[in-house]
C-alpha positions in Angstrom: 0.0 0.2 0.0 1.5 3.6 -0.9 0.2 6.8 -0.1 -3.3 5.7 -0.5 -5.1 2.8 1.2 -6.5 0.1 -1.0 -10.5 -0.4 -0.1 -10.4 -4.0 1.2 -12.5 -6.7 -0.7 -14.7 -9.2 0.9 -14.4 -12.7 0.7 -17.2 -12.7 -2.7 -14.6 -10.8 -4.4 -16.6 -7.5 -4.1 -15.6 -4.2 -2.5 -16.2 -4.3 1.1 -19.9 -2.8 1.4 -18.7 -1.0 5.2 -21.3 -2.7 7.0 -21.7 -4.5 10.0 -18.0 -3.0 11.0 -18.0 -3.6 14.8 -19.5 -7.4 14.4 -16.8 -8.2 12.0 -14.1 -6.2 14.4 -15.2 -8.4 17.4 -15.1 -11.6 15.5 -11.7 -11.3 14.2 -13.1 -10.9 10.6 -12.6 -7.3 10.1 -11.8 -6.8 6.7 -9.0 -4.5 7.7 -7.0 -7.3 9.9 -3.9 -7.5 7.7 -3.2 -3.7 8.3 -5.2 -2.4 11.0 -6.1 -3.7 14.4 -9.6 -2.4 14.5 -10.5 -4.4 17.7 -7.3 -3.1 19.7 -8.7 0.4 19.1 -12.3 -0.4 20.4 -10.6 -2.1 23.2 -8.6 1.4 24.1 -11.5 3.2 23.9 -13.5 1.0 26.2 -11.0 0.8 28.6 -10.1 4.5 28.5 -13.6 6.2 28.7 -15.2 3.0 30.5 -17.7 2.9 28.3 -18.7 -0.4 25.8 -18.8 0.7 22.2 -22.2 -0.6 20.8 -22.6 0.0 17.3 -20.5 1.7 14.2 -23.3 2.0 11.7 -21.0 2.1 8.5 -17.6 3.3 7.2 -16.6 4.7 3.8 -13.6 5.4 1.9 -11.5 8.3 3.4 -9.9 9.7 6.1 -12.7 12.1 6.7 -15.1 9.4 7.4 -12.8 8.4 10.5 -13.4 11.4 11.6 -16.9 11.2 11.4 -16.6 7.8 13.7 -14.4 9.5 16.0 -16.9 12.5 16.4 -19.8 9.9 16.9 -17.7 8.1 19.4 -16.7 11.5 21.4 -20.4 12.5 21.4 -21.5 9.2 23.2 -23.8 8.3 20.4 -22.4 5.0 19.8 -21.4 3.8 23.2 -23.2 3.3 26.8 -21.6 3.6 30.3 -20.2 0.4 31.4 -22.0 -0.9 34.7 -19.7 -1.3 37.4 -21.3 -4.0 39.4 -21.3 -6.3 36.5 
């Protein structure tokens, strides 16, 4: 990969559609697993903020879309507080 990351291809040979990203990451099936440990990032967010990431609705090409996910995370839209009694 050069200066521009390539968009991953799914098992069906088609471009990844950007859906079910959190589920794929949690199942160790992220389409980015060869270049980016997404679960490590999610684990760090959950640990440092003491929250549980509950959804990443969709992702798309381009760094501006990663900024959008970070914005959703920082606003609390995709997280819920952890219950310290569990």
